[in-house]
N, C-alpha and C positions, 0 to 999 in steps of 0.2 A: 504493500499500500504506499510506502514511503520511497520507493525507488524513483530516482531522477527521470524526468520526462525530457527527451531531446527531439529536436526536428533538425533533419540534415537535408539541406537542398543539393541537387546534383547527387542524390544518394543512390543511384541505380548503376553508377559505373565509376572507375577509377578510385581517386582518393576519397570520394564521397561514399562510395559503396564500401570501402574497407573501414572508413571511420564509423559508418553506421553499425558494421559487424562488430567492431571493437567495442562500442558503447553498449551493444546488446550483451556481449560476453562479460562486460563490467557490471551488468545488472540493470541497465537503464531500460525504460520503455522507449523505443525509438521509432519515430515517424520519418519516413523518407519521402522526399519530394522531388519530382522530376517532370519533364514534359512528356515523357513516354509512359505508356501503360505498363503496369506491373501488378502483379497479384498481391493480395493480402490487405486487410482493412487498415494496417498502418502505412499504407502507401497512398501518397496524395498526387494526383496528376495536376500539375499547374505550371504556368509560365511565370517566372519571377519578374520579367519585364513588364507585366501587367500588374499595376498597384492593386486593383480590385481582387485579382486572383491570389496575390501574396496574402492579402488581409483575410480572404476567405479560407486559406489554407491554415493560417494560425488560429482563426476562429474555430475551425474543425478540431484542431488539436486540443484546444481548451475545452470544447464540449466533450470530447472523448475521454480526456485524461484529467481535466479539472485544473491543470496548471501547465506551465512550460518552463523548465529550468535551464535549458541549454539550447541555443541556436548555433548551428555550424553552417556558415555559408560556403559551400563548395561549388556551386553552379558556375560554370564559365566555360570559355573556349579561347582559342588563340587564332590570330591572323598573322601572316607574314608578307613582306614585300616592301619595296621602296616607297617611302612617303610620297615622292613625287608622282608615282603611278597608282596609288592606292585611292579607290573611289571614297568619297567622303561618306557615302551611305554605309560602306563596310566599317570605316573608322567609328561612325556613330553607333553601328550595331555592336561593335566590340565593347564600347563604353556602356551601352544599354544593359547588356547581359552581365559583364563582369563588375561593373560598379553600380549602376542604378538598379540591377537586380537585387544586389546586396542592400542598398539603400531602401528598397520597397519592403524587404523581409524585416530589416531592423525597425523601420517605422511602424510596422504592424505588431512586432512582439514587445516593443518598449513600454506601451501603456499597461499591458499584462504584467510585465516583470516588475515595474514600478509599483503596481498595485499589490502584488504578492510579496513584496518586500526584498526582491533580489533576482539575480539571474546571471547567466554566462553567455556572452556572444563571442564566437570565434569565426574569423574569415580567412579563407585561403588567399594569400597574397603571392608574392614570388620574389626570389632573389633579384629577378629583373626590375624590381621597384628601386632598390638603392643602386643597382648596377644596370642601367638601361642598355638593351641590346639593339644594335643597328639591324635594320630590316625586320625587326620585330618591335618597332617603335610604338604603335598604338596598344599593343599588349603591355609593354613596359609602362605606358602612361596609365593604362587602367589600373595596374597594380600599385603604381605610385600614388594614384588617387585614393586607393584603398587604404594605404598606409597613413596618409595625411588625415583622412576621414576618421580612422581608428584612434589616432592619437587625441584628436579634438573631441571625439564622442566619449572617450574614456573619462576625460575630466568632466563632462557635462553630466554624466549619470552616476559618477562615483558616489554622491551623497545618498543614492537610493539603493546601494549594495549591488548594483550591476556592474560586472567587470567585462572589459572588452579587450580583445587582443587580435593581431593578425599573424598568422603562421606563414613563413616564406620558404617554400620548398625550392630546391634546385632542380637538378634533372632527375625526373621520375619516370620509370617505365611504365606507361599506361596507354590507353587508347587515345589520349589527348594528342599524341604525336600524329597519328594517322588522321584524326579529326581536324587537324589544323587547316584553316582555309588559306592555302598558299597562292600567292600571286607572283609570277615571274615576269610580269609586264616590265619592260624597260631593262631587262637583263642584258640585252645587247649593248645598250647605251651605258650600262654600268659595268661593262667588261666582264660579265659572268659572275660578279661578286654577290649578286642576290642568291643565285643557285649554290654557290659555295658556302655562303653563310648558313643557308637553311640546311644544307647536308651536314655541316659541322653540328648545328643545334640537334638535328635528329639523331645523329650518331651518339651524341652525349646522352640524350634522353633515352634512347633504347638500351643504353648500357647503365642506366642511372638506378637510383634505389627503387626497390619494389614498392608497389601501391600499398601492399600490406603493412610494409614497414612505416611508410608515410602515414597511412590511416591510423595505425596504432599510436603514432606520436601525437597526431591531431586529437585523438580521443583522450589520451592522457592529459593533454593541456585543457581540453573541454572540461574534464572532471575536476580541475583545480578551481578553487574559489577565486584565486587571482594569479597573475603572472606579469612578467615584463610585457608591455604592449606590443612589441615587435620581436618575433621569435624565428630564427632561421633553423631549419632541419639539418642536422649533421655538423660535425666539426669543421669540415672543409669550407661549408657554406657560411658558417658563423665566422670563419677567418676572412673570407671574401668581403662579407658585410662590414667587418671591422676594418679592413684595409680601405674599403670604400670611404669610410669615415676619416681615416687617418692620412691618406695620401692626397697630395694635391689633385684637384679635380681633373686638371688637364692630364696629369700623368696617368691617373686611374683610366681616364677615358681613352688614352692612347693604347694602354694595354688591351682594353676591350676591343678596340678597333683592329689591333694586330690579330686578335683571335677571331672576330666575327665579321670583319669588313674588309678583308684582304682580297 
């Protein structure tokens, strides 16, 4: 009767699926949310980019479980390509899903968490937030927006015992890689650098941490009452984020360019 109630968006694939599994194994009642159909009464089919659907999903959880202790925002996707040749409609869609989808969910849960005396909100960001990746610009922008939003929101809701954090994975082996909306427009103009950059990214991702390991980490963070507001997964990526803070911006950006923009 007292087990925590969690809602995981993007909960039918990748990190979201594994986070939901890990939370269930930890004893939580977990509702998963995604745009796709899935079996079970604790799955909700909804589009996080639609404010009314996000609100209806949260209201459903409250009706079924009586409370909502944890929200994990995992819904998201990636696009790649040169800024010059990326359609603005695609850039806006990237922000609508990754950033405003999270905003819609948080706006829906905050009144309930405030009324019940507390809660925990965790959002999947990326190491690409503090270390923006060329030819993955709009994805990096969407994750940087999540980090800034998380830091500000954490201070707004702290008096109501609501804790907020963003988890920053690096390379994770999931279906996210194949689902990326890739554009090679202008690759001839850019001397093949777009294709080379995407190839490097995809190789790193396919050889990255397993989704189960990442989901387990996210679940452990979600079960904490509080934590640092920005958390990288893995020692190597913690070091990358630290170096991004300590190194002169021009030098750090030069290094990234040598890796992803040659």
